[in-house]
C-alpha positions as CSV (number, residue, x, y, z in Angstrom):
1,M,134.9,133.5,83.7
2,A,135.9,133.7,87.3
3,R,138.8,131.5,88.3
4,V,140.5,130.7,91.5
5,S,144.3,131.1,91.0
6,L,146.2,128.5,92.9
7,R,149.9,127.8,92.7
8,A,151.1,124.8,90.6
9,E,151.6,121.7,92.7
10,T,153.5,118.6,91.9
11,T,150.5,116.4,92.9
12,P,147.0,117.7,92.2
13,R,144.7,118.2,95.1
14,E,142.0,115.5,95.0
15,L,138.3,116.0,95.6
16,D,136.3,112.9,96.6
17,I,132.7,113.1,95.6
18,P,130.6,110.1,95.8
19,V,127.3,110.4,94.0
20,L,124.0,108.5,93.9
21,V,123.7,107.3,90.1
22,A,120.5,105.4,90.4
23,G,118.2,107.9,88.7
24,Y,120.6,109.9,86.3
25,G,123.6,107.7,85.8
26,A,127.2,108.8,86.1
27,A,128.1,109.8,82.5
28,F,127.2,113.5,83.0
29,F,129.2,113.8,86.4
30,E,132.3,112.0,85.0
31,E,132.1,114.4,82.0
32,T,131.9,117.4,84.3
33,A,134.8,116.2,86.5
34,R,137.0,115.9,83.3
35,E,136.0,119.2,82.0
36,F,136.8,120.9,85.3
37,E,140.2,119.1,85.5
38,S,141.2,120.6,82.1
39,L,140.3,124.1,83.5
40,R,141.9,123.4,86.9
41,P,145.0,121.2,86.3
42,D,145.9,121.6,90.0
43,L,142.8,119.5,91.0
44,K,141.5,116.0,90.5
45,V,138.0,115.3,90.8
46,R,137.2,111.5,91.9
47,I,133.6,111.0,91.0
48,H,132.3,107.6,91.9
49,G,129.0,106.2,92.8
50,N,126.4,103.3,92.5
51,P,122.8,102.8,93.5
52,R,124.0,101.6,96.9
53,I,126.1,104.7,97.7
54,N,123.9,105.8,100.4
55,D,124.9,102.7,102.6
56,Q,128.6,103.1,101.7
57,V,128.7,106.8,102.6
58,R,126.8,106.2,105.9
59,I,129.4,103.9,107.1
60,R,132.2,106.2,106.1
61,V,130.6,109.2,107.8
62,M,130.0,107.2,110.9
63,A,133.5,106.1,111.0
64,G,134.6,109.8,110.7
65,D,135.9,109.4,107.0
66,D,134.0,112.3,105.5
67,P,134.0,112.7,101.7
68,D,134.5,116.4,100.4
69,A,130.9,116.4,99.2
70,T,128.1,114.0,98.5
71,D,124.4,113.6,97.6
72,A,124.0,110.5,99.7
73,V,121.1,110.4,102.1
74,L,122.4,111.0,105.6
75,L,121.2,112.5,109.0
76,Y,122.1,116.1,107.9
77,P,120.5,117.9,110.8
78,N,122.8,116.2,113.2
79,L,125.9,116.6,110.9
80,I,124.9,120.3,110.7
81,K,124.7,120.5,114.5
82,A,128.1,118.8,114.8
83,G,129.6,121.4,112.5
84,R,130.6,118.8,109.8
85,I,128.6,120.6,107.0
86,L,130.0,123.6,105.2
87,D,128.0,126.8,105.4
88,L,127.5,127.8,101.8
89,A,126.1,131.3,102.4
90,P,129.2,133.4,102.0
91,Y,129.9,131.5,98.7
92,L,126.4,131.8,97.4
93,D,126.7,135.6,98.0
94,G,129.6,135.7,95.8
95,P,129.8,135.4,92.0
96,N,128.5,132.6,90.0
97,W,130.8,130.6,87.6
98,E,130.5,133.0,84.8
99,G,131.1,136.0,87.0
100,D,128.1,138.0,85.9
101,A,125.6,137.3,88.6
102,R,125.3,136.5,92.4
103,W,125.5,132.7,92.6
104,R,122.5,132.5,94.8
105,D,120.4,134.2,92.2
106,T,121.0,131.5,89.6
107,F,118.8,129.0,91.4
108,L,115.2,128.6,91.0
109,P,112.9,130.4,93.7
110,G,112.7,128.6,96.9
111,V,114.9,125.7,96.3
112,L,117.7,126.9,98.5
113,E,115.4,127.3,101.5
114,R,115.0,123.7,102.5
115,W,118.4,123.5,104.0
116,T,118.6,127.2,105.0
117,S,118.8,127.7,108.8
118,P,116.7,127.8,110.9
119,A,114.6,125.7,108.3
120,A,117.3,123.0,108.3
121,V,116.7,122.4,112.0
122,T,113.0,123.3,112.4
123,N,111.7,121.4,109.4
124,S,110.1,124.5,107.9
125,G,109.4,123.2,104.5
126,E,108.4,126.7,103.4
127,T,109.8,127.4,100.0
128,T,108.1,130.7,98.8
129,A,109.7,133.4,101.2
130,A,113.2,134.5,100.7
131,P,115.4,133.9,103.7
132,P,117.7,136.6,105.2
133,V,120.8,136.8,103.3
134,A,123.0,136.2,106.3
135,A,121.2,132.9,107.0
136,P,123.3,129.8,106.8
137,V,122.6,127.5,103.8
138,Y,123.8,123.9,104.0
139,G,122.4,122.1,100.9
140,L,123.0,122.9,97.2
141,P,120.3,121.7,95.0
142,F,121.0,120.4,91.5
143,A,118.8,117.7,89.9
144,H,115.3,119.0,90.5
145,A,112.5,116.4,90.4
146,V,108.9,117.4,90.0
147,W,106.0,115.2,90.9
148,T,103.4,114.9,88.3
149,I,100.8,112.6,86.8
150,F,102.1,111.3,83.4
151,Y,99.5,110.4,80.6
152,D,99.4,109.5,76.9
153,K,98.4,112.7,75.1
154,K,97.4,110.7,72.0
155,R,95.0,108.5,74.0
156,F,93.5,111.5,75.6
157,R,92.7,113.2,72.3
158,E,91.2,109.9,70.9
159,N,88.9,109.6,73.8
160,G,88.1,113.3,74.2
161,W,89.5,113.4,77.8
162,E,90.6,116.8,79.2
163,V,93.4,117.3,81.7
164,P,91.7,118.0,85.1
165,R,92.6,120.9,87.4
166,T,90.4,120.1,90.5
167,W,90.0,116.9,92.4
168,D,86.4,116.7,91.4
169,E,87.3,116.9,87.7
170,F,89.9,114.3,88.3
171,F,87.6,111.7,89.7
172,I,85.1,112.2,87.0
173,L,87.8,111.6,84.4
174,C,88.8,108.5,86.3
175,E,85.2,107.2,86.0
176,K,85.1,108.0,82.3
177,M,88.3,105.9,81.8
178,E,86.7,103.0,83.8
179,R,83.7,103.2,81.5
180,A,86.1,102.9,78.5
181,D,87.4,99.7,80.2
182,V,90.7,101.2,81.1
183,S,92.2,101.4,84.7
184,P,92.8,105.2,85.4
185,L,96.1,104.9,87.3
186,S,99.1,102.6,88.0
187,L,101.1,103.0,91.3
188,P,103.9,100.7,92.7
189,G,102.3,99.2,95.7
190,V,105.5,97.4,96.9
191,F,107.0,100.8,97.2
192,M,103.7,102.5,98.3
193,R,105.4,105.9,99.2
194,Y,104.5,107.0,95.6
195,G,101.1,107.4,96.9
196,D,102.2,110.1,99.3
197,A,102.4,112.6,96.3
198,F,98.7,112.7,96.2
199,L,98.4,113.2,100.0
200,R,101.0,115.9,100.1
201,A,99.5,117.8,97.1
202,A,95.9,117.8,98.5
203,H,97.1,118.7,102.0
204,Y,99.4,121.5,100.9
205,N,96.7,123.0,98.8
206,L,94.3,123.1,101.7
207,V,96.7,124.5,104.4
208,G,99.3,126.5,102.4
209,P,102.8,127.1,103.6
210,D,101.9,127.7,107.3
211,G,99.9,124.6,107.7
212,W,102.7,122.6,105.8
213,R,105.3,124.0,108.4
214,S,103.1,123.1,111.3
215,Y,102.6,119.6,109.8
216,N,106.4,119.0,109.4
217,Q,107.3,120.4,112.8
218,L,104.9,117.9,114.3
219,E,102.6,120.4,116.0
220,A,99.8,119.1,118.0
221,G,96.6,118.7,116.0
222,A,98.2,118.9,112.6
223,R,97.3,115.3,111.7
224,T,93.8,115.3,113.1
225,D,93.1,118.7,111.3
226,P,90.0,118.3,109.1
227,R,92.0,119.5,106.1
228,F,94.6,116.6,106.6
229,I,91.7,114.2,107.0
230,R,90.1,115.4,103.7
231,A,93.5,115.0,102.0
232,A,93.8,111.5,103.3
233,G,90.3,110.8,101.9
234,I,91.5,111.8,98.5
235,L,94.2,109.2,98.7
236,Q,92.0,106.5,99.9
237,R,89.4,107.2,97.4
238,L,91.9,106.9,94.6
239,A,93.7,103.8,95.9
240,T,90.5,101.8,96.5
241,R,88.5,102.7,93.4
242,H,90.8,103.8,90.6
243,L,94.1,102.0,90.7
244,V,94.9,99.2,88.2
245,K,94.1,95.6,89.7
246,G,96.9,94.1,91.6
247,W,98.7,97.3,92.3
248,E,99.5,96.4,95.8
249,G,102.0,93.8,94.5
250,M,103.3,95.9,91.7
251,T,107.0,97.0,91.7
252,H,108.3,100.3,90.4
253,T,108.9,98.8,86.9
254,A,105.7,96.8,86.8
255,A,103.7,100.1,87.5
256,Q,105.5,102.0,84.7
257,L,104.9,98.9,82.2
258,A,101.2,99.0,83.1
259,F,101.1,102.6,81.9
260,I,103.2,101.9,78.9
261,D,101.2,99.0,77.8
262,G,98.0,100.8,78.1
263,R,96.5,99.0,80.9
264,A,96.5,102.2,82.9
265,A,95.7,105.6,81.3
266,M,98.0,107.4,83.8
267,T,100.9,106.9,86.3
268,I,102.4,108.9,89.2
269,S,105.9,109.6,89.3
270,A,108.4,112.3,89.7
271,S,110.2,113.8,86.5
272,W,112.9,111.0,86.5
273,F,110.2,109.0,84.8
274,A,111.1,110.6,81.5
275,S,114.7,109.9,81.8
276,E,114.0,106.2,82.8
277,M,111.7,105.8,79.8
278,R,114.1,107.0,77.0
279,G,114.2,104.6,74.3
280,K,111.6,102.3,76.0
281,L,108.4,104.1,74.9
282,P,106.8,102.7,71.8
283,A,106.8,104.6,68.6
284,G,104.3,107.4,68.5
285,F,103.9,107.6,72.3
286,E,103.2,111.2,73.2
287,L,104.3,111.6,76.9
288,G,102.3,114.3,78.7
289,A,102.7,115.4,82.3
290,M,99.9,117.2,84.4
291,N,100.2,118.9,87.8
292,L,98.4,117.3,90.6
293,P,94.9,118.6,90.9
294,V,93.8,121.2,93.5
295,F,90.7,121.9,95.5
296,A,88.4,124.5,94.2
297,E,88.7,126.1,97.7
298,G,92.3,125.5,98.2
299,I,94.4,128.4,99.5
300,A,97.8,127.6,97.8
301,P,98.2,128.9,94.4
302,V,96.9,126.6,91.7
303,D,100.3,126.4,89.9
304,T,102.3,125.4,93.0
305,I,104.5,122.3,92.2
306,Q,105.7,119.6,94.4
307,T,109.5,119.1,94.0
308,Q,112.1,116.8,95.4
309,S,115.4,118.2,94.6
310,A,118.8,116.4,94.9
311,Y,120.9,118.3,97.4
312,Y,124.7,118.1,97.6
313,F,126.3,118.8,101.0
314,L,130.0,120.0,101.3
315,F,131.8,118.7,104.3
316,T,134.2,120.8,106.6
317,C,137.7,119.4,106.7
318,G,139.8,122.1,108.3
319,D,141.6,122.9,105.1
320,K,140.2,125.9,103.7
321,E,141.8,125.5,100.3
322,Q,140.3,122.1,100.1
323,E,136.9,123.4,100.9
324,R,137.1,126.3,98.4
325,A,138.3,123.9,95.6
326,T,135.2,121.9,96.4
327,V,133.1,124.9,96.3
328,D,134.6,126.0,93.0
329,F,133.7,122.5,91.4
330,F,130.1,123.0,92.4
331,R,130.1,126.5,91.0
332,F,131.3,124.9,87.7
333,L,128.6,122.1,88.0
334,T,125.9,124.8,88.4
335,S,127.2,126.9,85.6
336,R,124.8,127.7,82.7
337,E,126.6,125.5,80.2
338,R,126.7,122.5,82.6
339,A,123.1,123.0,83.7
340,K,121.9,123.0,80.1
341,R,124.2,119.9,79.3
342,F,122.6,118.1,82.2
343,A,119.1,118.8,80.8
344,Q,120.0,117.7,77.3
345,L,122.0,114.7,78.3
346,V,119.8,113.2,81.2
347,D,116.5,114.9,80.1
348,S,115.8,115.9,83.6
349,P,115.1,119.3,85.3
350,V,117.7,121.2,87.3
351,A,117.2,123.7,90.0
352,L,118.7,126.5,88.1
353,R,117.1,129.3,86.1
354,A,119.4,128.9,83.1
355,V,117.4,125.9,81.8
356,G,114.3,126.5,79.7
357,P,111.7,124.3,78.1
358,D,113.6,124.2,74.8
359,D,116.6,122.5,76.5
360,Y,114.6,119.4,77.0
361,S,113.2,116.5,74.8
362,P,109.6,116.4,74.0
363,L,109.1,114.0,76.8
364,M,110.0,116.6,79.2
365,R,108.3,119.6,77.7
366,D,105.2,119.6,79.8
367,T,107.1,119.3,83.0
368,A,109.5,122.1,82.0
369,A,106.4,124.3,81.3
370,L,105.0,123.6,84.8
371,I,108.3,124.6,86.4
372,A,108.4,127.7,84.1
373,K,105.0,129.0,85.2
374,A,105.0,127.9,88.9
375,T,104.2,130.6,91.3
376,G,105.5,128.6,94.3
377,S,106.8,125.1,95.3
378,F,106.9,122.9,98.3
379,D,109.4,120.1,99.0
380,A,108.3,116.6,99.0
381,A,110.8,115.5,101.6
382,P,111.5,118.2,104.3
383,P,114.2,117.3,106.7
384,T,113.3,115.5,109.9
385,S,115.2,115.4,113.1
386,A,116.9,112.2,114.3
387,T,114.6,111.9,117.3
388,N,111.4,111.9,115.0
389,L,112.6,110.0,112.1
390,A,112.0,106.4,113.3
391,V,108.6,106.9,114.9
392,I,107.2,109.1,112.1
393,N,108.4,107.1,109.1
394,Q,107.4,103.8,110.4
395,A,103.9,105.0,111.6
396,L,103.4,106.5,108.2
397,T,104.5,103.2,106.5
398,D,102.0,101.3,108.5
399,A,99.2,103.6,108.4
400,R,99.4,104.3,104.8
401,Y,99.0,100.7,103.7
402,R,95.9,100.4,105.9
403,L,94.6,103.7,104.5
404,M,95.1,102.9,100.8
405,T,93.7,99.3,101.1
406,G,90.6,100.5,103.0
407,R,91.4,98.9,106.2
408,I,91.2,102.1,108.3
409,T,89.2,105.4,107.7
410,P,90.9,108.7,107.0
411,E,90.1,109.8,110.4
412,E,91.8,106.6,111.9
413,F,94.7,107.4,109.6
414,G,95.1,110.8,111.1
415,A,94.7,109.6,114.6
416,R,97.5,107.0,114.2
417,L,99.8,109.6,112.9
418,E,98.9,112.1,115.6
419,S,99.6,109.4,118.1
420,A,103.0,108.8,116.7
421,A,103.8,112.6,116.4
422,T,102.7,112.8,120.1
423,A,105.1,109.9,120.9
424,A,107.9,111.7,119.0
425,R,107.4,115.0,121.0
426,A,107.2,113.1,124.4
427,R,110.6,111.2,123.3
428,E,112.2,114.6,122.8
429,I,111.2,115.9,126.2
430,N,112.0,112.6,128.1
431,P,114.2,110.3,125.9
432,D,114.6,107.8,128.7
433,N,111.0,107.0,129.2
434,V,109.8,103.5,128.3
435,E,106.2,102.8,127.9
436,T,105.3,99.3,128.9
437,R,103.2,97.7,126.1
438,H,104.5,94.1,125.9
439,G,105.3,93.3,129.5
440,F,103.7,89.8,129.5
441,A,105.4,88.8,126.2
442,A,108.8,90.2,127.3
443,A,108.5,88.2,130.6
444,A,107.4,85.0,128.7
445,L,110.4,85.3,126.2
446,L,113.0,86.0,128.9
447,L,111.5,83.0,130.9
448,V,111.6,80.7,127.9
449,L,115.3,81.6,127.1
450,A,116.2,81.2,130.9
451,A,114.5,77.9,131.0
452,L,116.2,76.7,127.8
453,V,119.7,77.8,129.1
454,A,119.1,76.0,132.4
455,W,117.9,72.8,130.7
456,L,121.0,72.8,128.5
457,V,123.3,73.4,131.3
458,W,121.7,70.6,133.6
459,I,122.0,68.0,130.6
460,K,125.5,69.1,130.0
461,C,126.6,68.7,133.7
462,A,124.6,65.5,134.1
463,K,126.2,63.9,131.1
464,G,129.6,65.1,132.2
465,R,129.1,63.3,135.6
466,R,128.1,60.1,133.8
467,S,130.9,60.1,131.2
468,A,133.8,61.1,133.3
469,P,134.8,57.6,134.3
470,A,134.6,56.2,130.9
471,Q,136.8,59.0,129.5
472,A,139.3,58.4,132.1
473,S,139.6,54.7,131.1
474,S,139.5,55.1,127.3
475,S,142.0,53.1,125.6
476,E,141.6,55.3,122.5
477,H,143.0,58.5,124.0
478,L,145.8,59.7,121.6
479,G,147.2,62.3,124.2
480,R,147.4,66.0,124.0
481,L,149.3,68.1,121.6
482,R,152.0,70.3,123.0
483,G,150.9,73.9,123.3
484,S,153.4,75.4,121.1
485,L,152.7,72.8,118.4
486,A,148.9,73.4,118.8
487,M,149.3,77.1,118.5
488,G,151.3,76.7,115.3
489,F,148.4,75.0,113.8
490,V,145.6,77.2,115.0
491,G,147.3,80.4,116.1
492,P,147.2,82.4,112.8
493,S,143.4,81.5,112.3
494,L,142.7,82.2,116.0
495,L,144.3,85.7,115.7
496,L,142.3,86.6,112.5
497,F,139.1,85.2,113.9
498,G,139.7,87.2,117.0
499,A,140.6,90.4,115.2
500,F,137.6,90.3,112.7
501,V,135.0,88.5,114.5
502,V,135.6,88.4,118.4
503,L,136.6,91.8,119.0
504,P,133.8,93.6,116.8
505,G,131.3,91.3,118.4
506,L,132.5,92.4,121.9
507,A,132.3,96.1,120.7
508,S,128.7,95.6,119.6
509,F,127.8,94.2,123.0
510,I,129.2,97.3,124.5
511,W,127.4,99.6,121.9
512,A,124.1,98.0,122.9
513,F,124.2,99.7,126.2
514,T,124.9,103.1,124.6
515,R,122.8,105.8,122.9
516,W,124.7,106.9,119.6
517,D,123.7,108.2,116.3
518,G,127.1,107.2,114.8
519,L,127.9,110.9,114.4
520,G,128.1,112.6,117.8
521,E,129.3,111.6,121.2
522,R,128.3,108.2,122.6
523,T,126.5,108.2,126.0
524,W,125.9,105.4,128.4
525,A,122.2,104.2,128.2
526,G,122.3,101.1,130.4
527,L,119.4,98.7,129.7
528,F,117.4,101.3,127.9
529,N,117.7,99.9,124.4
530,F,116.7,96.4,125.5
531,R,113.9,97.8,127.6
532,W,112.5,99.8,124.8
533,L,112.7,96.8,122.4
534,L,111.1,94.4,124.8
535,L,108.4,96.5,126.4
536,E,107.6,99.2,124.1
537,S,108.5,98.5,120.5
538,D,105.6,97.0,118.4
539,V,107.9,96.5,115.5
540,F,110.3,94.3,117.5
541,W,107.5,91.9,118.3
542,F,106.2,91.8,114.6
543,A,109.7,91.1,113.5
544,L,110.2,88.3,116.0
545,R,106.9,86.7,115.1
546,N,107.9,86.8,111.5
547,N,111.2,85.2,112.3
548,L,109.6,82.5,114.1
549,F,107.2,81.9,111.0
550,L,110.3,81.6,108.9
551,M,111.9,79.2,111.2
552,I,108.9,76.8,111.4
553,A,106.8,77.1,108.2
554,P,109.5,76.6,105.6
555,A,111.0,73.6,107.6
556,L,107.6,72.0,107.6
557,V,107.6,72.2,103.8
558,V,111.3,71.8,102.8
559,V,112.4,68.9,104.9
560,P,109.7,66.5,104.0
561,A,109.9,67.5,100.3
562,A,113.8,67.2,100.4
563,L,113.6,63.8,102.2
564,F,111.0,62.5,99.7
565,F,113.1,63.5,96.7
566,A,116.3,62.2,98.2
567,A,114.8,59.0,98.9
568,L,113.4,58.6,95.4
569,I,116.8,59.4,93.8
570,H,118.6,57.1,96.4
571,R,116.3,54.3,95.3
572,G,117.3,54.9,91.7
573,V,114.3,56.5,90.3
574,W,114.7,57.4,86.4
575,G,116.5,60.6,85.7
576,G,117.8,60.9,89.2
577,A,120.9,62.6,88.2
578,V,119.1,65.2,86.2
579,F,116.8,65.9,89.0
580,R,119.6,66.3,91.4
581,V,121.1,69.1,89.2
582,V,117.7,70.7,88.7
583,F,116.9,70.8,92.3
584,L,120.4,72.3,93.1
585,F,120.4,74.9,90.4
586,P,118.6,77.6,92.6
587,N,121.5,77.5,95.1
588,M,123.9,78.4,92.2
589,L,122.0,81.7,91.8
590,G,122.5,83.2,95.1
591,G,119.9,84.8,97.3
592,I,119.5,88.1,95.7
593,A,119.5,86.9,92.0
594,A,116.8,84.3,93.1
595,T,114.8,87.0,94.9
596,L,114.7,89.3,91.8
597,L,113.6,86.4,89.7
598,W,110.7,85.6,91.8
599,M,109.8,89.4,92.0
600,S,109.2,89.0,88.3
601,A,107.5,85.7,88.7
602,Y,105.0,87.3,91.1
603,D,104.1,90.3,89.0
604,P,100.5,90.6,89.1
605,H,100.1,91.0,85.4
606,G,102.2,88.8,83.2
607,G,104.1,87.1,85.9
608,L,104.8,83.4,85.8
609,V,102.9,82.5,88.9
610,N,99.5,84.1,87.9
611,T,99.7,83.4,84.4
612,A,100.3,79.6,85.1
613,L,97.4,79.6,87.6
614,V,94.9,81.4,85.4
615,K,95.8,78.9,82.5
616,L,95.0,76.1,84.9
617,G,91.5,77.5,85.4
618,F,92.0,79.5,88.6
619,E,90.6,82.8,87.3
620,S,90.5,84.4,90.8
621,F,94.3,84.8,90.5
622,E,94.1,87.3,87.6
623,G,96.0,90.2,88.9
624,F,96.6,88.8,92.3
625,A,99.0,90.8,94.5
626,W,101.4,88.2,95.9
627,L,103.8,90.9,97.0
628,S,101.3,93.0,98.9
629,Q,101.9,93.2,102.6
630,A,98.9,90.9,103.4
631,H,100.3,87.9,101.3
632,L,104.0,88.5,101.5
633,Y,104.8,85.8,103.9
634,A,102.6,83.2,102.3
635,A,104.4,84.0,99.0
636,L,107.8,83.2,100.7
637,L,106.9,79.5,101.1
638,P,107.4,78.6,97.3
639,I,110.5,80.6,97.3
640,Y,111.9,78.8,100.2
641,L,110.9,75.5,98.9
642,W,112.6,76.4,95.5
643,M,115.8,77.7,97.2
644,A,116.2,75.3,100.1
645,C,115.0,72.0,98.8
646,G,117.9,71.4,96.6
647,F,120.6,72.0,99.2
648,N,118.8,69.8,101.7
649,L,118.3,67.2,99.2
650,V,121.9,66.9,98.4
651,L,122.8,66.8,102.1
652,Y,120.3,64.0,102.8
653,L,121.3,62.1,99.7
654,A,124.9,62.1,100.6
655,A,124.1,60.6,104.1
656,M,121.9,58.1,102.4
657,Q,124.6,57.0,99.9
658,G,126.8,56.3,103.0
659,I,124.5,53.6,104.3
660,S,125.6,50.1,103.6
661,P,123.5,48.3,100.9
662,D,123.8,45.1,103.1
663,L,121.2,46.6,105.4
664,Y,118.6,47.1,102.7
665,E,119.4,43.7,101.2
666,A,118.7,42.0,104.6
667,A,115.5,44.0,104.9
668,D,114.4,42.8,101.5
669,L,115.0,39.2,102.6
670,E,112.9,39.9,105.7
671,G,110.1,41.1,103.4
672,A,110.2,44.8,104.8
673,S,108.4,47.3,102.3
674,P,110.3,50.4,101.0
675,A,108.4,52.5,103.3
676,R,109.3,50.5,106.4
677,Q,113.1,50.3,105.3
678,F,112.9,54.1,105.1
679,F,111.6,54.6,108.6
680,T,113.7,51.7,110.3
681,I,116.9,52.0,108.4
682,T,117.4,55.2,106.3
683,L,115.8,57.8,108.7
684,P,117.7,56.5,111.9
685,L,121.0,56.3,110.1
686,I,120.8,59.9,108.6
687,W,119.4,61.5,111.9
688,E,122.4,63.4,112.7
689,V,122.3,65.1,109.2
690,L,118.7,65.9,109.8
691,V,119.7,67.6,113.1
692,I,122.3,69.7,111.2
693,S,119.7,70.6,108.6
694,A,117.2,71.7,111.3
695,V,119.9,73.9,112.8
696,F,120.5,75.6,109.4
697,L,117.0,76.3,109.0
698,V,116.7,77.7,112.6
699,I,119.6,80.0,111.9
700,G,118.3,80.8,108.4
701,G,114.9,81.8,109.8
702,L,116.4,84.0,112.5
703,N,118.8,85.7,110.0
704,A,116.3,86.2,107.2
705,F,117.1,89.4,105.6
706,E,117.7,89.7,101.8
707,M,114.4,88.4,100.6
708,I,112.2,90.6,102.8
709,W,114.5,93.5,102.1
710,L,114.1,93.3,98.4
711,L,110.6,92.2,98.3
712,T,109.5,95.2,100.2
713,S,111.7,97.7,98.2
714,Q,113.8,98.3,101.3
715,D,110.9,99.8,103.2
716,P,109.1,97.0,105.2
717,A,106.1,97.9,107.1
718,S,106.0,96.9,110.9
719,G,104.1,93.7,110.0
720,S,106.6,92.8,107.3
721,H,109.9,93.3,109.2
722,T,112.3,90.6,110.3
723,L,114.8,91.1,113.1
724,S,117.6,91.6,110.4
725,T,115.7,94.1,108.4
726,L,114.7,96.0,111.6
727,M,118.4,96.0,112.6
728,V,119.4,97.5,109.1
729,S,116.8,100.0,109.1
730,T,117.4,101.1,112.6
731,M,121.2,101.3,112.0
732,F,121.4,102.9,108.5
733,Q,118.2,104.8,108.0
734,E,117.5,105.9,111.6
735,F,121.1,106.0,112.8
736,Q,120.3,104.6,116.1
737,V,123.5,102.6,116.5
738,G,122.9,101.4,120.1
739,R,119.4,100.2,119.5
740,A,120.6,98.4,116.3
741,T,123.4,96.6,118.1
742,A,120.9,95.7,120.8
743,I,119.0,93.9,118.1
744,A,122.0,92.3,116.9
745,V,122.9,91.0,120.5
746,M,119.3,89.7,120.9
747,M,119.6,87.9,117.7
748,F,122.9,86.3,118.8
749,V,121.3,85.1,121.9
750,L,118.3,83.7,120.1
751,V,120.4,81.9,117.4
752,L,122.8,80.5,120.1
753,V,120.0,79.3,122.5
754,G,117.7,78.3,119.7
755,S,120.3,76.1,117.6
756,A,121.7,74.6,120.7
757,A,118.2,73.7,122.0
758,V,117.2,72.1,118.5
759,M,120.4,70.1,118.5
760,R,119.9,68.9,122.1
761,A,116.2,68.0,121.5
762,L,116.8,66.2,118.4
763,R,119.9,64.5,119.5
764,R,119.8,60.8,120.2
765,D,122.2,59.6,122.9
766,T,124.1,56.4,122.3
767,V,123.9,53.7,125.2
768,E,127.1,53.1,126.8
769,M,128.0,49.5,127.1
């Protein structure tokens, strides 16, 4: 076997390789690292990762702290242009790990082309034609997911169903399944991107490699092409007629369980499904995988497969020995022995010729056979430029939901995406242009904020003039602390606060006036980010509307309920101590755990909410999709009531217990009813606590993030965003740092002015005697 001879070193050279372990786990990569270290004692490989590695590596790369290699999802076209990604072509033209073939030739046909220049920059998406040998290659594929329709072979045999090859045959099969009282297909509606597999397959089959390239290069007319409209019609017909009831509110796991439990005859997923289901399928379950159907008149080969490989990118570091050592590790990772080991351990395909159908478990045999006989492939996720990423992804997320729920026609779907592509092309030509769509709303918002600030300043100044003489004659003045003594108390805390809060906050204010992707040079943009958000961005106004809903609607439910239960406990209702603990329990879980709990409760089939409602006689809630985009914010109200009621109850109860019992005794003697005592004694004396509670609700409504982020599977549609989710998406998915910090600045202003206005409006001034 080929080896790179390096001199012995006292301290081994370390390779830092963070990996995404969500689908395949970390055991195989850790094992590979240890075996490589045994062969190369001069090297130490630090493999580390978790399901959130994408966000962690993005922050590192934006800070200039590049790992040696990673498969995290980053803005690689920009990194390539900046010269931070290593060109692998010279190494690929060298020997493989075993030394008996050219490394390039050990990969499956077409898998290297996705990140081969110029495809890496021009979004080619073509995977059937071999590139020039000298063309730079930036991405190295390993795990090789293939999109298929999974089905139960035994069930197909028992019902006499045949695996379809064309779309006409597929829909005839779906009708047969429905006549057998079985839903044809399950799909996770909370993460609706799974539906794109059908759209991509139908579209590619009609247009072939050239049309697919035009589509991904955002060429004019590609999305209003009749062939694209026809493919969109396939997706809409499938979603509106043949999916399991309640699919819009199904999570990834719920969709899989619907298939495994037999409520759906098929499910759509990539080949990681088999790995995820190992040990979970019932005894005797025969998992089959079929390729996505084709049109009888399609121009792409019928055996073309839709792939989604996991690519590793090696970073340049200026140290040639470090780069060669990293390359050597990946030569070992892609060796025949390691490739077969991955297939056997993880039961998932690899993008290498060395692995055959016999290397997989029976769960993967069908997928392996599809790969073996495939005459071509196309990538499900071709690279997209930074400029186009935000516009195209958000437009597709929004239009996809409307198409799949029948709210728009396929023609309207194509027109919306074509409009987004046109806007993306215009943005590339003139990045400083701002289209005024929300001029009136922007003016109204700025006027309201200005009026509130003016009102607060006027009240403060008026109060200052009235209270100045009283302050001067106060007999309770204790004098001022000496400056040195005061700094001794607050100085250390002030320094830490300034270093970790004030200075980063000031930096974000400055970044808000720049255009920066976190990778290249930062350029001055003036007020462009604010103008774009206020005047052009539809998503910003959707997000602001949703934040206003979360400020007002939960408060109208939480505050009265918390006051009612606090008053009951304060009055000595039986079991009050137990109720206090029960109501406070959700606050002990934390926001993320509580949200995941409610995701399970809102499951359309078998979830606690629908099951309870159906048992109570509300049959219409059978399979109701609470987490669909249409019902998401209504579904948040019970969650807010469950999570926030306990905290506010304890807050109000503590204030009530501070009220002197003599006041209630005197009211009893005067014949005042409990209700009158509440409104004349309790409520006025806990008013300041109510004000604090209202401020908390305002701040919480404006900062709402984790619930929306989790309940939408980290991919909110425009109508589901809040300002916080929009900020995170803009920062870490679109790499628009300047625009994201502009959103943060606007959130800061809204929270500051909003909370101050609420405190001032609810505050009751005491009368000076």
